[in-house]
C-alpha positions, 0 to 999 in steps of 0.5 A: 204448488200447482201441481199439488192442487191438481194431484190433490184433486185428482186423489179425490175425484175432484175435477177442476176447471180452472186454477190460479195462483197469483203471488205478490211480495215485498222487496227493496231493489236497492238490495238486489241490485247491490246498491245498499249492503244494508238492505236484504237481497231478498223478499221481506215477505210473500203473499199469494192467493189460490183461486180454484174452481171445480166440482168440489165443495168449499169444504173439500177445497179447504182440505185439498189447500191444507194438504197442499200446504202440509206437503208442498216442497215450495212451502217448505223450501220457503218456510225453512232455511235449506242448503243451496249448492250452485254449479256454474257451466260455461260453454 
């Protein structure tokens, strides 16, 4: 999402001074470690805080945030089920 904030600010002529995205989530490690098959092996919820500073107004940064939420591949992939294909290359 960092790239999205930088790009959206650049498109609007906003100079960024700092950008930080702090994330946290709830996960039961007994599922992740395979100790209890009844427990999901992923996060139950995720939360994040975006700290942004620059020469934009609060309204401009709110528009940037809305645009990032609407176009971010990360937001999309976390909010929607997407296909996942893996390849193992042992060398």
